[in-house]
C-alpha positions in Angstrom: -20.5 59.7 -29.2 -18.8 63.0 -28.3 -15.5 62.6 -26.5 -12.9 65.2 -25.7 -11.9 68.1 -27.9 -11.2 66.2 -31.1 -14.2 66.4 -33.4 -12.8 63.7 -35.7 -14.4 60.5 -34.3 -11.7 58.4 -36.0 -8.8 60.3 -34.7 -10.2 61.2 -31.2 -7.0 59.7 -29.6 -4.7 62.4 -31.1 -4.0 64.7 -28.1 -6.4 62.8 -25.9 -6.0 62.6 -22.1 -6.2 58.9 -21.1 -6.9 58.2 -17.4 -5.3 54.9 -16.2 -7.4 52.9 -13.8 -5.7 50.1 -11.8 -8.8 48.2 -10.9 -7.5 46.4 -7.8 -7.0 49.8 -6.2 -9.9 52.0 -7.5 -13.0 51.1 -5.5 -14.1 47.9 -3.7 -17.9 47.4 -3.9 -18.2 43.8 -2.5 -16.1 44.0 0.6 -13.3 41.7 -0.2 -10.6 44.4 0.0 -9.9 44.4 -3.7 -11.3 46.9 -6.3 -13.7 45.7 -9.0 -15.4 46.6 -12.2 -18.6 47.8 -10.4 -16.4 50.1 -8.4 -15.1 51.7 -11.6 -18.6 52.1 -12.9 -19.7 53.7 -9.7 -17.0 56.4 -10.0 -17.2 57.2 -13.7 -19.1 60.4 -13.0 -16.0 61.5 -11.0 -13.7 60.5 -13.9 -15.9 62.4 -16.3 -15.6 65.5 -14.1 -11.9 65.6 -14.6 -12.3 66.3 -18.3 -10.4 63.3 -19.6 -11.2 61.7 -23.0 -10.7 58.0 -22.2 -9.9 55.5 -19.5 -7.4 52.7 -19.7 -8.2 49.8 -17.4 -5.4 47.6 -16.3 -6.0 43.8 -16.7 -9.2 42.4 -15.2 -9.1 39.1 -17.0 -9.2 35.6 -15.4 -5.8 35.1 -13.7 -4.1 33.4 -10.8 -2.8 36.9 -10.0 0.8 36.0 -9.7 1.5 39.3 -11.4 -1.8 40.9 -10.4 -3.6 40.2 -13.7 -0.7 40.6 -16.1 -0.6 36.7 -16.1 -3.8 35.9 -18.1 -5.4 32.5 -17.9 -8.4 33.4 -20.1 -8.3 36.4 -22.4 -12.1 36.4 -23.0 -13.4 36.3 -19.4 -13.4 38.6 -16.3 -11.8 37.2 -13.2 -14.4 36.7 -10.5 -12.3 39.0 -8.2 -13.3 41.9 -10.5 -16.8 40.8 -11.5 -18.4 39.5 -14.6 -18.6 40.2 -18.4 -22.0 41.7 -17.7 -20.3 44.1 -15.2 -17.9 45.1 -17.9 -20.7 45.7 -20.4 -22.5 47.9 -17.9 -19.2 49.8 -17.3 -18.7 50.2 -21.0 -22.2 51.5 -21.6 -22.0 54.0 -18.7 -18.6 55.3 -19.9 -20.0 55.8 -23.4 -23.0 57.6 -22.0 -20.6 60.1 -20.3 -18.6 60.6 -23.5 -15.6 58.6 -22.2 -13.8 56.1 -24.4 -12.7 52.8 -22.9 -9.3 51.2 -23.5 -8.3 47.8 -22.1 -4.9 46.3 -21.4 -3.9 43.4 -23.7 -1.0 41.3 -22.7 -0.1 39.5 -25.9 3.5 38.3 -25.4 2.9 35.8 -22.6 0.1 34.0 -20.7 -0.3 32.5 -17.3 0.9 28.9 -16.7 -2.8 28.3 -15.9 -3.9 29.2 -19.5 -5.4 26.2 -21.3 -3.0 26.7 -24.1 0.0 26.2 -21.8 -1.5 23.3 -19.9 -1.8 21.5 -23.3 1.5 22.6 -24.6 3.5 21.4 -21.7 2.2 17.8 -21.8 4.2 16.6 -24.7 6.3 17.6 -27.7 3.7 16.4 -30.3 0.3 17.8 -29.1 -1.7 20.4 -31.1 -0.3 23.2 -28.9 3.2 21.8 -28.6 4.9 24.7 -30.4 2.6 27.5 -29.1 5.2 28.5 -26.5 9.0 28.9 -26.6 10.5 25.5 -25.8 14.1 24.6 -26.0 16.3 21.6 -25.1 18.9 21.9 -22.3 22.5 22.1 -23.1 24.4 18.8 -22.7 25.2 19.7 -19.1 21.6 20.4 -18.3 21.9 24.2 -18.1 19.4 26.5 -20.0 19.7 26.9 -23.8 21.2 30.4 -23.6 22.1 33.3 -21.2 18.8 35.2 -21.4 17.7 36.8 -18.1 14.2 37.5 -16.7 13.3 41.1 -15.9 12.0 40.0 -12.6 15.2 38.3 -11.6 17.2 35.2 -12.4 17.4 33.2 -15.6 14.6 33.4 -18.2 14.2 29.7 -18.5 12.1 27.3 -16.5 12.5 23.5 -16.6 9.4 21.5 -17.4 9.7 17.7 -16.5 6.8 16.6 -18.7 8.5 17.7 -21.9 12.1 17.4 -20.6 12.6 21.0 -22.0 12.9 24.6 -20.8 10.3 27.2 -21.5 11.0 30.9 -21.9 9.7 33.6 -19.5 10.8 37.2 -19.8 9.0 38.0 -16.6 7.9 35.6 -13.8 8.4 31.9 -14.3 4.6 31.6 -14.1 4.3 33.8 -17.3 5.5 31.6 -20.2 6.2 33.4 -23.5 4.1 32.6 -26.5 5.8 31.5 -29.7 4.8 34.2 -32.1 6.9 32.5 -34.9 3.9 30.1 -35.1 1.2 31.7 -37.3 -1.5 29.9 -35.4 -0.5 31.8 -32.2 -0.7 35.1 -34.1 -4.2 34.3 -35.4 -5.4 33.1 -32.0 -4.1 36.4 -30.5 -5.9 38.5 -33.1 -9.1 36.5 -32.5 -8.9 37.4 -28.8 -8.4 41.0 -29.6 -11.4 40.9 -32.0 -13.5 39.5 -29.1 -13.2 42.8 -27.2 -13.4 45.0 -30.3 -16.7 43.3 -31.1 -17.8 44.0 -27.6 -17.3 47.7 -28.1 -14.0 48.7 -26.6 -12.4 51.8 -28.1 -8.8 50.9 -27.8 -6.1 48.6 -26.5 -3.1 49.4 -24.4 -0.6 46.8 -25.4 1.7 45.6 -22.6 5.3 44.8 -23.4 4.4 44.8 -27.1 8.0 44.5 -28.3 8.4 41.2 -26.4 6.2 39.2 -28.7 9.0 37.7 -30.8 12.3 36.2 -29.7 15.4 35.4 -31.8 14.6 32.0 -33.4 18.3 31.0 -33.2 18.3 31.6 -29.4 21.6 33.5 -29.6 23.2 34.7 -26.4 22.7 38.4 -25.4 26.1 40.2 -25.2 27.3 41.4 -21.9 26.9 45.0 -20.9 29.8 46.9 -19.3 29.4 47.7 -15.6 29.2 51.5 -16.3 26.3 51.0 -18.7 24.1 48.8 -16.5 21.2 51.2 -16.4 17.7 50.9 -17.9 14.1 51.7 -17.6 12.0 49.5 -15.3 14.9 47.7 -13.6 17.8 48.7 -11.4 21.6 48.1 -11.8 21.6 45.3 -9.2 19.2 43.3 -11.4 21.1 40.7 -13.5 18.8 41.8 -16.3 20.9 45.0 -16.5 24.0 42.9 -17.2 23.1 42.3 -20.8 22.2 44.1 -24.0 18.8 42.7 -24.9 19.3 42.2 -28.5 17.8 38.8 -28.9 15.1 38.2 -26.3 12.8 41.0 -27.6 12.3 43.7 -30.3 12.9 41.3 -33.2 12.2 42.3 -36.9 9.4 39.8 -37.2 7.3 41.9 -34.8 6.7 44.5 -37.5 4.6 42.3 -39.8 2.5 41.2 -36.8 1.9 44.8 -35.8 0.7 45.5 -39.3 -1.7 42.6 -39.1 -2.9 43.9 -35.8 -3.4 47.4 -37.3 -5.3 45.8 -40.2 -7.8 44.4 -37.6 -8.1 47.6 -35.8 -8.8 49.5 -39.0 -12.0 47.5 -39.4 -13.3 49.3 -36.3 -13.4 53.0 -37.0 -12.1 55.0 -34.0 -10.5 52.0 -32.3 -6.9 52.8 -31.3 -3.7 51.2 -30.0 -1.2 52.4 -27.4 1.9 50.3 -27.2 4.2 50.1 -24.2 7.7 49.9 -25.5 10.9 49.1 -23.5 14.0 48.2 -25.6 17.6 49.0 -25.7 16.7 52.2 -27.6 13.0 52.7 -26.7 12.7 56.0 -28.6 14.0 54.4 -31.8 11.7 51.5 -31.4 8.7 53.8 -30.8 9.6 55.6 -34.0 9.7 52.3 -35.9 6.5 50.9 -34.4 4.2 53.9 -34.5 2.9 55.1 -37.9 -0.2 54.8 -40.0 0.4 51.1 -40.8 1.4 49.9 -37.3 0.5 51.3 -33.8 -1.5 54.5 -33.5 0.5 55.6 -30.4 3.4 54.4 -28.4 4.9 55.3 -25.0 8.1 54.4 -23.3 9.6 54.7 -19.8 11.8 57.6 -20.9 10.0 60.1 -18.7 9.3 57.6 -15.9 12.9 58.2 -14.7 14.5 59.9 -11.8 15.9 62.7 -14.0 13.5 65.6 -14.1 15.9 68.3 -15.4 14.8 70.6 -18.2 17.7 69.3 -20.3 16.7 65.7 -19.9 13.0 66.4 -20.7 13.9 68.5 -23.7 16.5 66.0 -25.0 14.0 63.1 -24.6 11.3 64.8 -26.5 13.6 66.2 -29.2 15.2 62.8 -29.7 11.8 61.2 -30.3 10.6 64.1 -32.5 13.7 63.7 -34.7 13.1 59.9 -35.1 9.3 59.8 -35.3 8.4 61.4 -38.6 4.9 60.3 -39.1 3.9 58.8 -35.7 2.1 60.1 -32.7 3.6 59.8 -29.2 2.0 59.4 -25.8 3.6 60.7 -22.7 3.3 59.6 -19.1 5.3 60.5 -16.0 3.5 58.1 -13.6 1.9 54.7 -13.9 1.4 51.5 -12.0 5.1 50.4 -12.4 7.1 53.4 -11.1 7.4 55.6 -8.1 4.8 58.4 -8.2 6.2 61.5 -9.9 5.3 63.9 -7.2 7.7 62.0 -4.9 10.2 60.9 -7.6 10.7 64.4 -9.0 10.7 66.2 -5.7 14.3 65.2 -4.5 13.0 64.2 -1.1 11.5 67.6 -0.4 8.3 68.4 1.5 4.9 67.9 -0.2 4.4 70.6 -2.8 0.9 71.1 -4.2 2.2 73.5 -6.9 4.6 70.8 -8.1 1.7 68.3 -8.3 -0.3 70.7 -10.5 2.8 71.7 -12.5 3.6 68.0 -13.4 0.2 67.4 -14.8 0.5 70.7 -16.8 3.9 69.6 -18.1 2.8 66.3 -19.4 -0.3 67.8 -20.9 1.7 70.5 -22.7 4.0 68.2 -24.7 3.1 67.1 -28.2 1.2 63.9 -28.1 -1.5 62.2 -26.1 -1.3 61.9 -22.3 -1.7 59.1 -19.8 -2.6 60.2 -16.3 -2.5 57.6 -13.6 -5.2 57.4 -11.0 -4.4 59.6 -8.0 -2.1 61.9 -10.1 -5.0 64.4 -10.2 -4.9 64.4 -6.3 -1.1 64.8 -6.1 -0.8 61.5 -4.4 2.7 60.8 -3.0 4.5 57.4 -3.1 3.3 55.2 -0.2 5.9 53.7 2.1 4.7 50.1 2.2 6.5 48.0 4.9 8.0 44.8 3.8 5.5 42.7 5.7 2.7 44.2 3.6 4.3 43.9 0.2 2.4 42.1 -2.5 4.6 42.7 -5.5 6.8 39.7 -6.3 9.3 42.0 -8.1 9.7 44.1 -4.9 9.9 41.1 -2.6 12.7 39.7 -4.7 14.8 42.9 -4.8 14.1 44.3 -1.3 15.5 46.5 0.1 17.4 48.3 -2.7 14.3 48.2 -4.9 11.0 48.3 -3.0 8.8 47.2 -6.0 5.7 48.7 -7.3 3.3 48.5 -4.4 4.0 52.1 -3.3 2.2 53.5 -6.4 -0.5 50.9 -6.3 -2.1 51.7 -2.9 -5.9 52.2 -3.0 -7.5 55.5 -4.1 -8.5 57.6 -1.1 -12.1 58.7 -1.7 -12.5 60.3 1.8 -10.7 60.6 5.1 -12.5 57.7 6.7 -11.3 54.2 7.4 -9.3 52.8 4.4 -9.9 56.1 2.6 -13.4 55.0 1.8 -12.0 52.4 -0.6 -13.3 49.3 1.1 -15.2 48.3 4.3 -12.7 45.4 4.6 -8.9 45.4 5.0 -7.5 46.6 1.6 -5.1 44.4 -0.3 -2.5 47.2 0.3 -2.7 49.6 3.2 -3.9 53.2 2.6 -1.4 55.7 4.0 -2.7 58.0 6.6 -1.3 61.0 4.7 -3.4 60.1 1.7 -6.5 60.9 3.7 -5.6 64.5 3.6 -5.4 64.3 -0.2 -8.7 62.4 -0.6 -11.2 63.2 -3.3 -13.8 64.4 -0.7 -11.3 66.6 1.0 -10.1 68.2 -2.2 -13.5 68.4 -3.9 -14.7 71.1 -1.6 -11.6 73.3 -1.8 -11.4 75.6 -4.8 -7.6 75.8 -4.5 -7.0 72.0 -4.3 -4.8 70.0 -6.7 -7.9 68.1 -7.8 -9.8 71.2 -8.8 -6.7 72.7 -10.3 -6.3 69.7 -12.6 -10.0 69.8 -13.5 -9.6 73.4 -14.5 -6.4 72.7 -16.5 -7.8 69.8 -18.4 -10.9 71.6 -19.5 -8.9 74.7 -20.4 -6.5 72.6 -22.5 -9.3 71.5 -24.7 -9.9 75.1 -25.8 -6.4 75.4 -27.1 -5.9 73.4 -30.3 -2.2 74.1 -30.3 -1.8 72.2 -27.0 -3.9 69.3 -28.2 -2.5 68.8 -31.7 0.1 71.3 -32.5 3.8 71.0 -33.3 6.5 71.5 -30.6 9.8 73.4 -30.8 12.1 74.0 -27.8 13.7 77.3 -27.0 17.1 77.8 -25.3 16.9 78.3 -21.6 19.2 77.7 -18.6 18.2 75.1 -16.0 15.7 74.8 -14.4 13.6 76.6 -17.1 11.9 74.6 -19.8 10.5 76.6 -22.7 8.9 75.7 -26.0 6.3 76.7 -28.5 3.2 74.8 -29.6 1.8 75.7 -33.0 -1.0 74.6 -35.3 -2.8 76.3 -38.1 -5.0 78.3 -35.8 -2.9 79.1 -32.8 0.7 79.7 -31.6 1.5 79.4 -27.9 4.6 80.0 -25.8 4.9 77.6 -22.8 7.4 78.0 -20.0 8.0 76.0 -16.8 10.2 76.8 -13.8 11.0 73.3 -12.7 12.5 74.4 -9.4 11.3 75.5 -5.9 13.0 78.9 -6.3 12.0 81.9 -8.4 13.7 82.3 -11.8 13.8 84.8 -14.7 13.9 84.2 -18.4 14.0 86.6 -21.3 11.6 85.9 -24.1 13.4 85.9 -27.5 12.5 89.0 -29.5 12.1 86.7 -32.6 9.0 85.3 -31.1 7.2 88.7 -31.4 4.5 89.9 -29.0 3.4 87.4 -26.2 0.0 87.9 -24.7 -0.2 86.0 -21.3 -3.0 83.5 -20.8 -4.0 83.4 -17.2 -7.2 81.4 -17.0 -5.5 78.0 -16.6 -5.4 78.3 -12.8 -1.7 77.4 -12.3 0.9 79.5 -10.4 1.6 81.9 -13.2 4.7 83.8 -14.2 4.6 87.6 -14.7 5.8 89.4 -17.8 7.7 92.6 -17.4 8.8 93.9 -20.8 10.5 90.9 -22.4 11.6 89.4 -19.0 9.5 86.7 -17.6 9.5 86.4 -13.8 8.6 82.8 -12.7 7.7 82.0 -9.1 8.7 78.6 -7.7 7.1 75.9 -9.8 5.7 78.7 -12.0 4.1 78.1 -15.3 3.6 80.6 -18.2 1.4 80.3 -21.2 1.1 83.1 -23.8 -0.5 83.5 -27.2 2.1 84.5 -29.8 1.0 87.1 -32.4 
């Protein structure tokens, strides 16, 4: 199967553009207000038109939906809300016929309380699944066994009367953590992964992959000083921010398990892994987890932040490059967990189509693979979901200082009709009126739209091997200019971004030699006068270096 620009079928993922689909919000075909697998299949021609190499589908497995599918009750079946296994097989076949690889989410560290394993485990301390989850006795005064906190608020331990013990949950109390210190749990997990690989999936996005193991001694996490209570994916008012998370995740035992997982994947040529990594030093953990013996790719929340300065972007990428000697990164600036970048990185300014195009160009120009989140190609803004419409338990808990993740999860606007053409019924989240003006149908017919600009850019990128697979080296430039080179054996490119809404100038270093502008990318381009580059607001400049 031909896919993307990489002719090596085994390493197709290196430099690939992966389009994330949040199935609840993509397209509803059965009129229940929730997207489904047939909806994804129905829009695969649209996805193929973008020029992406693969899709990553967020969880569609059987689940009580306490965390909208990230609480899995059966790893080997499709939740009826989304369809059936036959629906998935048809989706997979259609994607492959279009040259699109299919990656699926795998949530390995925890299950739902509705999973059969947990239902058995909680019944007693001596049943066959008794030690498949993380159980611990209370302290003499009845309090939890240690001070670990849940990312979603409150303590990370839930009392279970049947066993007279606490169980660990790093997320919701309805998401108990599996005990990966038990080899039987590791094997059962690998067997579930094999089920989908045998079915023909091309890769796995591994949710919270550094959370599989906990400290077996259950040592307390140390307190974090007030001035350091920042992190990725949580806010300073969350008690989770009050600790260094040294013991509840990212344990050394995770490495041998990742190597087992990679051994399984290597039996399926071309199958790949993308790990989501969030630790005290996510870039260092990425460097440790991603290499030829462990994960194929890793991504962190390091560019899913509020800081969009050139210095921060450069520092983040250079930091990872210095640590990751033989691994391959993947970059994302938007996903289903964070405020959409076109809002987050616009400092409250008016909608800017040039910014929307530039952000896609930026993430697609860094060394590594790319995850684009559905609607990013439309320049969708963050939706303002009123409290009474919130669905995200994380947002409901921390309202109003943190509004949760619903604002980036609202349904795709396919046209400017009722509910954006997403559903004939009331959608599970409201479709903002302003998204109608950014709908697929509205933009598809306009040559100057963000959608058509992204299509042009992604197809253009495939013709430049340096952008897909080359090395990266940053050049000195004052804010807000970000400049770097991308080089491989056949091509050397200069790439420059003006990350502001005002015009800027930058002098190209003479040591780079002659620079021949590339203008067929369709972006708002800078103009070269001698060695001085004149960049318009949100301007972009690509040039071939001789």
